C-alpha positions in Angstrom: -8.8 -22.6 2.2 -8.0 -25.5 -0.3 -7.1 -28.9 1.2 -3.4 -29.3 1.8 -3.0 -25.3 1.5 -0.1 -24.3 3.5 0.2 -20.5 4.9 3.7 -19.2 6.0 3.3 -16.3 8.3 6.8 -14.9 7.6 5.7 -14.4 3.8 2.5 -13.1 4.9 2.1 -10.6 7.8 -1.5 -9.5 6.9 -2.9 -10.4 10.3 -0.4 -7.7 11.9 -1.5 -5.1 9.2 -5.3 -5.6 9.3 -6.7 -3.3 12.0 -5.4 -1.1 14.8 -8.3 -2.4 16.8 -7.0 -6.1 16.6 -3.9 -6.2 18.7 -5.7 -5.5 22.0 -4.5 -6.9 25.2 -7.2 -8.9 27.2 -5.9 -11.9 29.1 -2.3 -10.8 29.5 -1.3 -10.1 33.3 0.9 -7.2 34.4 4.2 -9.6 34.4 3.4 -10.4 30.6 2.8 -6.8 29.7 5.8 -5.7 31.5 7.8 -7.9 29.0 6.5 -5.9 26.0 8.7 -3.0 25.3 6.9 0.4 25.7 7.9 1.8 22.4 5.3 -1.1 21.0 2.5 -0.3 23.4 -0.4 1.9 22.7 -0.3 5.3 24.7 -3.6 4.4 26.4 -2.0 0.7 27.0 -5.0 -0.9 25.6 -3.0 -2.8 23.2 0.0 -2.8 20.7 0.8 0.4 19.1 0.0 0.7 15.4 1.0 3.0 12.6 -2.3 3.1 10.8 -3.4 -0.6 10.8 0.0 -1.9 11.1 1.3 -3.0 14.2 4.7 -1.2 15.3 6.3 -4.7 16.2 6.0 -5.9 12.5 9.0 -5.7 10.2 9.1 -6.5 6.5 6.8 -6.4 3.7 3.2 -7.8 3.7 3.0 -10.7 1.4 6.9 -10.9 0.9 8.5 -11.5 4.2 7.7 -10.4 7.8 8.6 -11.0 11.3 7.6 -9.9 14.5 9.9 -7.7 16.4 8.7 -9.0 20.0 7.7 -12.6 18.8 8.8 -14.3 22.1 6.5 -11.8 24.2 3.7 -11.1 21.8 0.2 -10.8 23.4 -2.5 -13.3 23.5 -4.5 -12.1 20.5 -1.3 -12.4 18.3 -0.8 -16.1 19.9 -4.3 -17.2 19.2 -4.5 -16.2 15.3 -3.7 -19.4 13.6 -2.4 -19.9 9.9 -5.7 -20.6 7.9 -8.2 -19.8 10.7 -11.0 -17.3 10.1 -9.0 -14.6 11.2 -6.2 -15.1 8.9 -8.3 -15.6 6.0 -10.1 -12.3 6.8 -6.7 -10.3 7.0 -5.3 -12.1 3.8 -8.5 -11.1 2.0 -7.9 -7.4 3.0 -4.4 -7.7 1.3 -5.4 -9.7 -1.8 -3.4 -12.6 -0.5 
């Protein structure tokens, strides 16, 4: 990352379309998990449902304009990925961003 480089998650979305193993539930309690609509939860309830490597809650086109359909109740793994952190940069590289 270059000094002063700014990452706009709403024009990226790479972290939400990187790996079907990434959006896993880890520290959420039952009350938090109950807020996530069932259609977005994996059948084994271990994390978010993915279509290939893309989180089913992600809308839009990677690298252009994206949004999370459950942003207010997204799991901790999603909250912990920060713009420009190592996970962000890894996902961006995978999409040539």
